[in-house]
CHARMM internal coordinates of N, CA and C (Angstrom, degrees):
IC EDIT
DIST 1 N 1 CA 1.4522
DIST 1 CA 1 C 1.5626
ANGL 1 N 1 CA 1 C 111.07
DIST 1 C 2 N 1.3768
ANGL 1 CA 1 C 2 N 115.87
DIHE 1 N 1 CA 1 C 2 N -44.10
DIST 2 N 2 CA 1.4251
ANGL 1 C 2 N 2 CA 112.61
DIHE 1 CA 1 C 2 N 2 CA -177.17
DIST 2 CA 2 C 1.4607
ANGL 2 N 2 CA 2 C 113.07
DIHE 1 C 2 N 2 CA 2 C -67.50
DIST 2 C 3 N 1.4258
ANGL 2 CA 2 C 3 N 119.04
DIHE 2 N 2 CA 2 C 3 N -34.92
DIST 3 N 3 CA 1.4929
ANGL 2 C 3 N 3 CA 123.66
DIHE 2 CA 2 C 3 N 3 CA 178.32
DIST 3 CA 3 C 1.5583
ANGL 3 N 3 CA 3 C 107.93
DIHE 2 C 3 N 3 CA 3 C -59.83
DIST 3 C 4 N 1.2660
ANGL 3 CA 3 C 4 N 119.75
DIHE 3 N 3 CA 3 C 4 N -35.39
DIST 4 N 4 CA 1.3908
ANGL 3 C 4 N 4 CA 120.46
DIHE 3 CA 3 C 4 N 4 CA -179.82
DIST 4 CA 4 C 1.6441
ANGL 4 N 4 CA 4 C 111.53
DIHE 3 C 4 N 4 CA 4 C -67.58
DIST 4 C 5 N 1.3596
ANGL 4 CA 4 C 5 N 111.98
DIHE 4 N 4 CA 4 C 5 N -43.43
DIST 5 N 5 CA 1.3620
ANGL 4 C 5 N 5 CA 116.00
DIHE 4 CA 4 C 5 N 5 CA 179.39
DIST 5 CA 5 C 1.5604
ANGL 5 N 5 CA 5 C 114.95
DIHE 4 C 5 N 5 CA 5 C -63.49
DIST 5 C 6 N 1.3001
ANGL 5 CA 5 C 6 N 109.31
DIHE 5 N 5 CA 5 C 6 N -36.15
DIST 6 N 6 CA 1.5378
ANGL 5 C 6 N 6 CA 116.41
DIHE 5 CA 5 C 6 N 6 CA 177.18
DIST 6 CA 6 C 1.4275
ANGL 6 N 6 CA 6 C 109.06
DIHE 5 C 6 N 6 CA 6 C -67.08
DIST 6 C 7 N 1.3691
ANGL 6 CA 6 C 7 N 119.40
DIHE 6 N 6 CA 6 C 7 N -40.68
DIST 7 N 7 CA 1.4954
ANGL 6 C 7 N 7 CA 121.91
DIHE 6 CA 6 C 7 N 7 CA 178.46
DIST 7 CA 7 C 1.4998
ANGL 7 N 7 CA 7 C 111.02
DIHE 6 C 7 N 7 CA 7 C -61.45
DIST 7 C 8 N 1.3953
ANGL 7 CA 7 C 8 N 112.85
DIHE 7 N 7 CA 7 C 8 N -45.18
DIST 8 N 8 CA 1.4497
ANGL 7 C 8 N 8 CA 117.31
DIHE 7 CA 7 C 8 N 8 CA -175.57
DIST 8 CA 8 C 1.5213
ANGL 8 N 8 CA 8 C 108.42
DIHE 7 C 8 N 8 CA 8 C -65.78
DIST 8 C 9 N 1.3723
ANGL 8 CA 8 C 9 N 118.39
DIHE 8 N 8 CA 8 C 9 N -36.80
DIST 9 N 9 CA 1.4720
ANGL 8 C 9 N 9 CA 122.17
DIHE 8 CA 8 C 9 N 9 CA -176.27
DIST 9 CA 9 C 1.5399
ANGL 9 N 9 CA 9 C 103.64
DIHE 8 C 9 N 9 CA 9 C -65.97
DIST 9 C 10 N 1.2878
ANGL 9 CA 9 C 10 N 124.47
DIHE 9 N 9 CA 9 C 10 N -45.52
DIST 10 N 10 CA 1.4628
ANGL 9 C 10 N 10 CA 126.71
DIHE 9 CA 9 C 10 N 10 CA -176.19
DIST 10 CA 10 C 1.5030
ANGL 10 N 10 CA 10 C 111.41
DIHE 9 C 10 N 10 CA 10 C -65.19
DIST 10 C 11 N 1.4013
ANGL 10 CA 10 C 11 N 112.92
DIHE 10 N 10 CA 10 C 11 N -39.18
DIST 11 N 11 CA 1.4644
ANGL 10 C 11 N 11 CA 110.14
DIHE 10 CA 10 C 11 N 11 CA 176.46
DIST 11 CA 11 C 1.5420
ANGL 11 N 11 CA 11 C 115.64
DIHE 10 C 11 N 11 CA 11 C -69.23
DIST 11 C 12 N 1.3187
ANGL 11 CA 11 C 12 N 116.52
DIHE 11 N 11 CA 11 C 12 N -36.59
DIST 12 N 12 CA 1.3997
ANGL 11 C 12 N 12 CA 121.66
DIHE 11 CA 11 C 12 N 12 CA 170.26
DIST 12 CA 12 C 1.4815
ANGL 12 N 12 CA 12 C 116.00
DIHE 11 C 12 N 12 CA 12 C -57.36
DIST 12 C 13 N 1.3318
ANGL 12 CA 12 C 13 N 117.15
DIHE 12 N 12 CA 12 C 13 N -41.17
DIST 13 N 13 CA 1.4122
ANGL 12 C 13 N 13 CA 124.21
DIHE 12 CA 12 C 13 N 13 CA -178.44
DIST 13 CA 13 C 1.5845
ANGL 13 N 13 CA 13 C 107.06
DIHE 12 C 13 N 13 CA 13 C -71.52
DIST 13 C 14 N 1.2842
ANGL 13 CA 13 C 14 N 117.54
DIHE 13 N 13 CA 13 C 14 N -42.29
DIST 14 N 14 CA 1.5189
ANGL 13 C 14 N 14 CA 117.89
DIHE 13 CA 13 C 14 N 14 CA 174.95
DIST 14 CA 14 C 1.4799
ANGL 14 N 14 CA 14 C 109.15
DIHE 13 C 14 N 14 CA 14 C -60.32
DIST 14 C 15 N 1.2734
ANGL 14 CA 14 C 15 N 121.72
DIHE 14 N 14 CA 14 C 15 N -46.26
DIST 15 N 15 CA 1.5024
ANGL 14 C 15 N 15 CA 130.01
DIHE 14 CA 14 C 15 N 15 CA -179.91
DIST 15 CA 15 C 1.5208
ANGL 15 N 15 CA 15 C 106.21
DIHE 14 C 15 N 15 CA 15 C -51.86
DIST 15 C 16 N 1.3320
ANGL 15 CA 15 C 16 N 117.25
DIHE 15 N 15 CA 15 C 16 N -52.51
DIST 16 N 16 CA 1.3895
ANGL 15 C 16 N 16 CA 126.50
DIHE 15 CA 15 C 16 N 16 CA -175.37
DIST 16 CA 16 C 1.5194
ANGL 16 N 16 CA 16 C 112.03
DIHE 15 C 16 N 16 CA 16 C -62.12
DIST 16 C 17 N 1.3288
ANGL 16 CA 16 C 17 N 113.20
DIHE 16 N 16 CA 16 C 17 N -42.71
DIST 17 N 17 CA 1.4207
ANGL 16 C 17 N 17 CA 115.91
DIHE 16 CA 16 C 17 N 17 CA -179.15
DIST 17 CA 17 C 1.5718
ANGL 17 N 17 CA 17 C 112.55
DIHE 16 C 17 N 17 CA 17 C -73.34
DIST 17 C 18 N 1.3281
ANGL 17 CA 17 C 18 N 117.96
DIHE 17 N 17 CA 17 C 18 N -33.13
DIST 18 N 18 CA 1.4231
ANGL 17 C 18 N 18 CA 118.06
DIHE 17 CA 17 C 18 N 18 CA 176.47
DIST 18 CA 18 C 1.5312
ANGL 18 N 18 CA 18 C 111.44
DIHE 17 C 18 N 18 CA 18 C -72.21
DIST 18 C 19 N 1.3204
ANGL 18 CA 18 C 19 N 117.63
DIHE 18 N 18 CA 18 C 19 N -30.39
DIST 19 N 19 CA 1.4699
ANGL 18 C 19 N 19 CA 122.11
DIHE 18 CA 18 C 19 N 19 CA 172.28
DIST 19 CA 19 C 1.5383
ANGL 19 N 19 CA 19 C 108.18
DIHE 18 C 19 N 19 CA 19 C -61.42
DIST 19 C 20 N 1.3464
ANGL 19 CA 19 C 20 N 114.57
DIHE 19 N 19 CA 19 C 20 N -58.30
DIST 20 N 20 CA 1.4462
ANGL 19 C 20 N 20 CA 115.01
DIHE 19 CA 19 C 20 N 20 CA -178.09
DIST 20 CA 20 C 1.4966
ANGL 20 N 20 CA 20 C 113.30
DIHE 19 C 20 N 20 CA 20 C -57.60
DIST 20 C 21 N 1.3426
ANGL 20 CA 20 C 21 N 119.20
DIHE 20 N 20 CA 20 C 21 N -36.27
DIST 21 N 21 CA 1.5309
ANGL 20 C 21 N 21 CA 117.12
DIHE 20 CA 20 C 21 N 21 CA 174.57
DIST 21 CA 21 C 1.5592
ANGL 21 N 21 CA 21 C 113.79
DIHE 20 C 21 N 21 CA 21 C -63.69
DIST 21 C 22 N 1.2437
ANGL 21 CA 21 C 22 N 120.25
DIHE 21 N 21 CA 21 C 22 N -36.74
DIST 22 N 22 CA 1.4534
ANGL 21 C 22 N 22 CA 127.65
DIHE 21 CA 21 C 22 N 22 CA 176.01
DIST 22 CA 22 C 1.5258
ANGL 22 N 22 CA 22 C 110.60
DIHE 21 C 22 N 22 CA 22 C -59.70
DIST 22 C 23 N 1.3962
ANGL 22 CA 22 C 23 N 112.90
DIHE 22 N 22 CA 22 C 23 N -51.09
DIST 23 N 23 CA 1.3698
ANGL 22 C 23 N 23 CA 121.46
DIHE 22 CA 22 C 23 N 23 CA 178.42
DIST 23 CA 23 C 1.5562
ANGL 23 N 23 CA 23 C 115.57
DIHE 22 C 23 N 23 CA 23 C -61.64
DIST 23 C 24 N 1.2708
ANGL 23 CA 23 C 24 N 113.79
DIHE 23 N 23 CA 23 C 24 N -40.00
DIST 24 N 24 CA 1.3677
ANGL 23 C 24 N 24 CA 121.09
DIHE 23 CA 23 C 24 N 24 CA -178.67
DIST 24 CA 24 C 1.5467
ANGL 24 N 24 CA 24 C 113.77
DIHE 23 C 24 N 24 CA 24 C -68.43
DIST 24 C 25 N 1.5012
ANGL 24 CA 24 C 25 N 112.91
DIHE 24 N 24 CA 24 C 25 N -37.69
DIST 25 N 25 CA 1.4189
ANGL 24 C 25 N 25 CA 120.70
DIHE 24 CA 24 C 25 N 25 CA -178.64
DIST 25 CA 25 C 1.6201
ANGL 25 N 25 CA 25 C 103.04
DIHE 24 C 25 N 25 CA 25 C -70.81
DIST 25 C 26 N 1.4247
ANGL 25 CA 25 C 26 N 119.56
DIHE 25 N 25 CA 25 C 26 N -43.63
DIST 26 N 26 CA 1.4170
ANGL 25 C 26 N 26 CA 120.61
DIHE 25 CA 25 C 26 N 26 CA 177.61
DIST 26 CA 26 C 1.5238
ANGL 26 N 26 CA 26 C 118.55
DIHE 25 C 26 N 26 CA 26 C -55.58
DIST 26 C 27 N 1.3862
ANGL 26 CA 26 C 27 N 109.27
DIHE 26 N 26 CA 26 C 27 N -47.81
DIST 27 N 27 CA 1.5302
ANGL 26 C 27 N 27 CA 110.28
DIHE 26 CA 26 C 27 N 27 CA 173.85
DIST 27 CA 27 C 1.5571
ANGL 27 N 27 CA 27 C 117.10
DIHE 26 C 27 N 27 CA 27 C -65.93
DIST 27 C 28 N 1.3514
ANGL 27 CA 27 C 28 N 116.82
DIHE 27 N 27 CA 27 C 28 N -30.12
DIST 28 N 28 CA 1.4700
ANGL 27 C 28 N 28 CA 122.52
DIHE 27 CA 27 C 28 N 28 CA 178.53
DIST 28 CA 28 C 1.5471
ANGL 28 N 28 CA 28 C 105.49
DIHE 27 C 28 N 28 CA 28 C -64.07
DIST 28 C 29 N 1.3648
ANGL 28 CA 28 C 29 N 116.69
DIHE 28 N 28 CA 28 C 29 N -48.71
DIST 29 N 29 CA 1.4929
ANGL 28 C 29 N 29 CA 117.96
DIHE 28 CA 28 C 29 N 29 CA -179.41
DIST 29 CA 29 C 1.5154
ANGL 29 N 29 CA 29 C 111.44
DIHE 28 C 29 N 29 CA 29 C -65.73
DIST 29 C 30 N 1.2565
ANGL 29 CA 29 C 30 N 117.37
DIHE 29 N 29 CA 29 C 30 N -32.92
DIST 30 N 30 CA 1.5317
ANGL 29 C 30 N 30 CA 123.16
DIHE 29 CA 29 C 30 N 30 CA -173.56
DIST 30 CA 30 C 1.6731
ANGL 30 N 30 CA 30 C 99.67
DIHE 29 C 30 N 30 CA 30 C -67.98
DIST 30 C 31 N 1.3870
ANGL 30 CA 30 C 31 N 115.16
DIHE 30 N 30 CA 30 C 31 N -50.54
DIST 31 N 31 CA 1.4506
ANGL 30 C 31 N 31 CA 113.36
DIHE 30 CA 30 C 31 N 31 CA -176.75
DIST 31 CA 31 C 1.4338
ANGL 31 N 31 CA 31 C 116.54
DIHE 30 C 31 N 31 CA 31 C -65.15
DIST 31 C 32 N 1.3255
ANGL 31 CA 31 C 32 N 114.86
DIHE 31 N 31 CA 31 C 32 N -35.48
DIST 32 N 32 CA 1.5063
ANGL 31 C 32 N 32 CA 116.92
DIHE 31 CA 31 C 32 N 32 CA 176.05
DIST 32 CA 32 C 1.5842
ANGL 32 N 32 CA 32 C 113.08
DIHE 31 C 32 N 32 CA 32 C -62.40
DIST 32 C 33 N 1.3621
ANGL 32 CA 32 C 33 N 116.59
DIHE 32 N 32 CA 32 C 33 N -40.76
DIST 33 N 33 CA 1.3603
ANGL 32 C 33 N 33 CA 124.13
DIHE 32 CA 32 C 33 N 33 CA 175.62
DIST 33 CA 33 C 1.5564
ANGL 33 N 33 CA 33 C 110.65
DIHE 32 C 33 N 33 CA 33 C -61.95
DIST 33 C 34 N 1.2833
ANGL 33 CA 33 C 34 N 117.46
DIHE 33 N 33 CA 33 C 34 N -45.89
DIST 34 N 34 CA 1.4066
ANGL 33 C 34 N 34 CA 123.67
DIHE 33 CA 33 C 34 N 34 CA 173.80
DIST 34 CA 34 C 1.4976
ANGL 34 N 34 CA 34 C 116.06
DIHE 33 C 34 N 34 CA 34 C -57.64
DIST 34 C 35 N 1.2600
ANGL 34 CA 34 C 35 N 118.07
DIHE 34 N 34 CA 34 C 35 N -46.24
DIST 35 N 35 CA 1.4877
ANGL 34 C 35 N 35 CA 124.95
DIHE 34 CA 34 C 35 N 35 CA 176.82
DIST 35 CA 35 C 1.4878
ANGL 35 N 35 CA 35 C 110.68
DIHE 34 C 35 N 35 CA 35 C -60.02
DIST 35 C 36 N 1.4408
ANGL 35 CA 35 C 36 N 117.59
DIHE 35 N 35 CA 35 C 36 N -47.21
DIST 36 N 36 CA 1.3469
ANGL 35 C 36 N 36 CA 124.11
DIHE 35 CA 35 C 36 N 36 CA -179.65
DIST 36 CA 36 C 1.5038
ANGL 36 N 36 CA 36 C 110.57
DIHE 35 C 36 N 36 CA 36 C -59.55
DIST 36 C 37 N 1.3286
ANGL 36 CA 36 C 37 N 112.62
DIHE 36 N 36 CA 36 C 37 N -41.90
DIST 37 N 37 CA 1.6240
ANGL 36 C 37 N 37 CA 119.10
DIHE 36 CA 36 C 37 N 37 CA -177.64
DIST 37 CA 37 C 1.4934
ANGL 37 N 37 CA 37 C 107.54
DIHE 36 C 37 N 37 CA 37 C -65.62
DIST 37 C 38 N 1.2772
ANGL 37 CA 37 C 38 N 119.36
DIHE 37 N 37 CA 37 C 38 N -42.81
DIST 38 N 38 CA 1.3878
ANGL 37 C 38 N 38 CA 121.84
DIHE 37 CA 37 C 38 N 38 CA -179.22
DIST 38 CA 38 C 1.5598
ANGL 38 N 38 CA 38 C 113.97
DIHE 37 C 38 N 38 CA 38 C -67.44
DIST 38 C 39 N 1.3039
ANGL 38 CA 38 C 39 N 113.12
DIHE 38 N 38 CA 38 C 39 N -39.70
DIST 39 N 39 CA 1.4515
ANGL 38 C 39 N 39 CA 121.38
DIHE 38 CA 38 C 39 N 39 CA 176.08
DIST 39 CA 39 C 1.6183
ANGL 39 N 39 CA 39 C 106.88
DIHE 38 C 39 N 39 CA 39 C -59.03
DIST 39 C 40 N 1.2270
ANGL 39 CA 39 C 40 N 118.28
DIHE 39 N 39 CA 39 C 40 N -54.31
DIST 40 N 40 CA 1.4677
ANGL 39 C 40 N 40 CA 121.30
DIHE 39 CA 39 C 40 N 40 CA 176.82
DIST 40 CA 40 C 1.4540
ANGL 40 N 40 CA 40 C 117.92
DIHE 39 C 40 N 40 CA 40 C -60.08
DIST 40 C 41 N 1.2795
ANGL 40 CA 40 C 41 N 114.75
DIHE 40 N 40 CA 40 C 41 N -38.10
DIST 41 N 41 CA 1.4645
ANGL 40 C 41 N 41 CA 118.24
DIHE 40 CA 40 C 41 N 41 CA 172.01
DIST 41 CA 41 C 1.5128
ANGL 41 N 41 CA 41 C 113.06
DIHE 40 C 41 N 41 CA 41 C -61.24
DIST 41 C 42 N 1.3347
ANGL 41 CA 41 C 42 N 120.42
DIHE 41 N 41 CA 41 C 42 N -41.04
DIST 42 N 42 CA 1.3498
ANGL 41 C 42 N 42 CA 126.72
DIHE 41 CA 41 C 42 N 42 CA 175.20
DIST 42 CA 42 C 1.4567
ANGL 42 N 42 CA 42 C 116.99
DIHE 41 C 42 N 42 CA 42 C -63.05
DIST 42 C 43 N 1.4044
ANGL 42 CA 42 C 43 N 115.05
DIHE 42 N 42 CA 42 C 43 N -37.10
DIST 43 N 43 CA 1.4600
ANGL 42 C 43 N 43 CA 124.05
DIHE 42 CA 42 C 43 N 43 CA 175.28
DIST 43 CA 43 C 1.4820
ANGL 43 N 43 CA 43 C 111.04
DIHE 42 C 43 N 43 CA 43 C -67.47
DIST 43 C 44 N 1.2782
ANGL 43 CA 43 C 44 N 116.04
DIHE 43 N 43 CA 43 C 44 N -41.80
DIST 44 N 44 CA 1.4810
ANGL 43 C 44 N 44 CA 122.13
DIHE 43 CA 43 C 44 N 44 CA 179.96
DIST 44 CA 44 C 1.4709
ANGL 44 N 44 CA 44 C 114.56
DIHE 43 C 44 N 44 CA 44 C -65.39
DIST 44 C 45 N 1.3556
ANGL 44 CA 44 C 45 N 109.30
DIHE 44 N 44 CA 44 C 45 N -40.42
DIST 45 N 45 CA 1.4752
ANGL 44 C 45 N 45 CA 115.13
DIHE 44 CA 44 C 45 N 45 CA 179.83
DIST 45 CA 45 C 1.5431
ANGL 45 N 45 CA 45 C 109.72
DIHE 44 C 45 N 45 CA 45 C -69.19
DIST 45 C 46 N 1.3024
ANGL 45 CA 45 C 46 N 119.65
DIHE 45 N 45 CA 45 C 46 N -36.04
DIST 46 N 46 CA 1.4852
ANGL 45 C 46 N 46 CA 123.73
DIHE 45 CA 45 C 46 N 46 CA -178.26
DIST 46 CA 46 C 1.5830
ANGL 46 N 46 CA 46 C 104.92
DIHE 45 C 46 N 46 CA 46 C -72.65
DIST 46 C 47 N 1.2336
ANGL 46 CA 46 C 47 N 123.57
DIHE 46 N 46 CA 46 C 47 N -33.87
DIST 47 N 47 CA 1.4347
ANGL 46 C 47 N 47 CA 126.85
DIHE 46 CA 46 C 47 N 47 CA 178.63
DIST 47 CA 47 C 1.4982
ANGL 47 N 47 CA 47 C 114.32
DIHE 46 C 47 N 47 CA 47 C -80.42
DIST 47 C 48 N 1.4119
ANGL 47 CA 47 C 48 N 112.46
DIHE 47 N 47 CA 47 C 48 N -6.55
DIST 48 N 48 CA 1.4776
ANGL 47 C 48 N 48 CA 118.99
DIHE 47 CA 47 C 48 N 48 CA -172.91
DIST 48 CA 48 C 1.4902
ANGL 48 N 48 CA 48 C 114.53
DIHE 47 C 48 N 48 CA 48 C 53.26
DIST 48 C 49 N 1.1807
ANGL 48 CA 48 C 49 N 116.42
DIHE 48 N 48 CA 48 C 49 N 45.53
DIST 49 N 49 CA 1.5270
ANGL 48 C 49 N 49 CA 126.68
DIHE 48 CA 48 C 49 N 49 CA 175.29
DIST 49 CA 49 C 1.5770
ANGL 49 N 49 CA 49 C 107.47
DIHE 48 C 49 N 49 CA 49 C -85.96
DIST 49 C 50 N 1.3145
ANGL 49 CA 49 C 50 N 113.01
DIHE 49 N 49 CA 49 C 50 N 126.66
DIST 50 N 50 CA 1.6000
ANGL 49 C 50 N 50 CA 119.15
DIHE 49 CA 49 C 50 N 50 CA 176.48
DIST 50 CA 50 C 1.4701
ANGL 50 N 50 CA 50 C 111.40
DIHE 49 C 50 N 50 CA 50 C -78.01
DIST 50 C 51 N 1.2334
ANGL 50 CA 50 C 51 N 106.82
DIHE 50 N 50 CA 50 C 51 N 172.38
DIST 51 N 51 CA 1.4948
ANGL 50 C 51 N 51 CA 120.22
DIHE 50 CA 50 C 51 N 51 CA -179.36
DIST 51 CA 51 C 1.4697
ANGL 51 N 51 CA 51 C 106.42
DIHE 50 C 51 N 51 CA 51 C -68.93
DIST 51 C 52 N 1.3951
ANGL 51 CA 51 C 52 N 112.04
DIHE 51 N 51 CA 51 C 52 N 133.39
DIST 52 N 52 CA 1.5589
ANGL 51 C 52 N 52 CA 117.76
DIHE 51 CA 51 C 52 N 52 CA 174.64
DIST 52 CA 52 C 1.5581
ANGL 52 N 52 CA 52 C 109.57
DIHE 51 C 52 N 52 CA 52 C 76.82
DIST 52 C 53 N 1.2860
ANGL 52 CA 52 C 53 N 124.82
DIHE 52 N 52 CA 52 C 53 N 12.79
DIST 53 N 53 CA 1.4875
ANGL 52 C 53 N 53 CA 120.70
DIHE 52 CA 52 C 53 N 53 CA -178.59
DIST 53 CA 53 C 1.4168
ANGL 53 N 53 CA 53 C 111.45
DIHE 52 C 53 N 53 CA 53 C -61.64
DIST 53 C 54 N 1.2442
ANGL 53 CA 53 C 54 N 120.82
DIHE 53 N 53 CA 53 C 54 N -28.40
DIST 54 N 54 CA 1.5407
ANGL 53 C 54 N 54 CA 117.68
DIHE 53 CA 53 C 54 N 54 CA -176.78
DIST 54 CA 54 C 1.4145
ANGL 54 N 54 CA 54 C 111.74
DIHE 53 C 54 N 54 CA 54 C -79.14
DIST 54 C 55 N 1.4153
ANGL 54 CA 54 C 55 N 118.64
DIHE 54 N 54 CA 54 C 55 N -7.96
DIST 55 N 55 CA 1.4906
ANGL 54 C 55 N 55 CA 118.57
DIHE 54 CA 54 C 55 N 55 CA 179.56
DIST 55 CA 55 C 1.5684
ANGL 55 N 55 CA 55 C 111.12
DIHE 54 C 55 N 55 CA 55 C -92.95
DIST 55 C 56 N 1.2474
ANGL 55 CA 55 C 56 N 119.78
DIHE 55 N 55 CA 55 C 56 N -4.95
DIST 56 N 56 CA 1.4574
ANGL 55 C 56 N 56 CA 124.88
DIHE 55 CA 55 C 56 N 56 CA -178.72
DIST 56 CA 56 C 1.4960
ANGL 56 N 56 CA 56 C 112.97
DIHE 55 C 56 N 56 CA 56 C -80.73
END
COOR INIT
IC SEED 1 N 1 CA 1 C
IC BUILD
């Protein structure tokens, strides 16, 4: 019985670690995207580019 409990605990720990890794990677990608968007908004503001200029 104790071996089963240890096995279940290790599976839960592995599951929690993989979930944490996925969340960490998701938030890292989100932050990089947000930083890139802010940088591009700053560049377009400095260049005085209007909204939808790339569509013309």
